[in-house]
Steps between C-alpha positions, in 0.01 A plus 500: 500500500766627740402859422128408565591363840684821586201712404242283680706462825672838534543508877618142522746555212630825653570341837668202345720690262596764758772282643651448153482871429676597832765233457589604145489866607745429785754303299497714188503818709793384716701364204433807278602738773814308602611449136453872431705584810770256411523629141523856630774417742690288253502791247636728775770251600595458132539874475747490795732275309444133434861399578581750777657477840438789745781557752343658805529500881172316531418139407167520324425134580567535874132546572437137400755373753314583812483879512693796355810577717527869399734582794745253361500655151478860603850497649652373175711749302332665201604414147760747363539641153862381499376142564276519191801636296711205617229240417442658159872478420554147626179291469551270199143364499318836522356684203410821682568635852309807633493704818167634637426729783156654587371813674203728487486873412262785450468586131388850397411659171370856487203497750476117524666311782491125551646345822648156558594438141705179472853586383732226365876549456626236259798409283512428126418125506173557696323599174609177332404269793158649553436533126350842547287638211534870429185628322628851449848648484802286603671332797791657687815479280829334599671845511222630733544199725874563518473877566206472727301751294175643644264315269227250569233278343155508649215247542186563295270529800736744679517707185117525518519597869755777437413632151149365446622322183721198412626567149790644302433851633645390843840454337747784561305645790681564830361407838628594841589196714576596866617844365725363217401536132497187285404478130267228378649314199268197485152364587467147626226302325198446725490150654194512721482433876798314625492296829857356485817677434539855378236772454601601152175673423552742793878533526765746404813315386847665503859390468668364803781760481247783517309321779824469707549882470164555671483237769698285738483184293579244768216630711257590226305178485515145380817490295488218242747340269311321225680239292355355182660170397591401144242302310693170512594523872312317771359699791692300764828543318451871483410515867812302597725738307332810654530353848876433457570856391272658763665310781837608357386868496365481849813320628302218662686198648383149412333474848292816465164495340395730212422853601305540174210322334487369141131501397372319203219718366312186393444426872204749469344271242533193722343676796207611287463148365481362860240756598297427188512129571363555849224723377409255222472211758261701706299591188482129398390405848212750502410411141511133579242531778271699277540266213431199724173668623419587139560142386256362755247763386531393128477134608181581688360671188584194294338257743185711500508533121533123460204454735283747319586357153477131582196439267682684219812285554285189482338613180836572335634162592179328381541646146871396479717749701813321625648536846792706380255743328311558834838516687641758265188709509511543877874545520486774237223669697692483822814638333292773334367614839857517644626698193218751556613546857857538382407761246317697765804481724724611203265791435524621862882472490506713182308761691746471789800547268341819366462634852845395630676629184360844577636507857815282482836634375513227232242351264313182594430254221365150453745273316359263235639190672315599821170518312560161328591347832190634671267376223671158509443482878127576436470222240676245710300603809182474302578151376590383857193662654268343236658153465290325763164644396587431132579142581168460691317637197689283253425180693121555541264232377295666227170330598532601869620850401200555262249398767653731765336829594 
């Protein structure tokens, strides 16, 4: 009977269900996009080290305290390699301590030249903290780190840029890096587009000792000391121990403030969660307005339906239909109408995910719990929209209803 009503009154049904469709489209679209973004960011943060503290000039959370005071941090001293060595030797709660310094170079191979290639000078523990995957070849050996040998590992995308390939045939080839020859010993497994942290798909990665022979390290870029805590150590306890040693190294008096920042990498996750919460609220607000309009539209359909089928209702009651039977019939019909609107909205969101996935740097997907939630909203909304018309139908006097026209 519900399907028949839809076929007979196409325009009325479309206008009434349009609000439901738009509301479900808004809420599923927003939740699916935000969830996909969060999952992408979380995976990137996890790759940076789940229990890591980054020692830097800059406080990554300062932007949330009323503006980023870059002039305050710029004058701070850069992290030194000797400070990393001291921390590695003395920190009791750290599992790994690494030094990282970036730059950019021009990489050349035969007739191919690629400019602004990210170059990372790192120490041995960096490989362990970042959990780098080498798809071909190997990572830089301890002996090569110590001697500062001219060897490197290369990102998969950069290998394609330079050689046109990203496989085992890259291993052993020499490239010119600002006029210096380096031999490729490993190929980093492709990770995909990265928005946070390091550009491992595009980088050249060399030992710190070799990096220091090429550049002025203290003025090369953002020198980082990355500390990974032991599994059974709390983040705050690790921060306290690092702060004590860093203040000792920098010879700071008790009255002086820190001239370094200890950044918990999980702060990125908290910032993303806050942004996602704000976007979700906006999505729920827009969806709520659309769903409210849609609910009134469905209620209007049900009032008209009860009016048109008054004589049928009277006949059913005359031959023994109980109130709850009539009530259930109209509530199911109302819920069915809302579910149809929700399914249309879900279909349009699915089309949207296909489009966004083709242009966004990460895949957009619709989680199962979001679909269940959306359909549950449709059913509840349908019951609420149809409750009054259904009660009116259930309470009709059969004689009066049969005689109506």
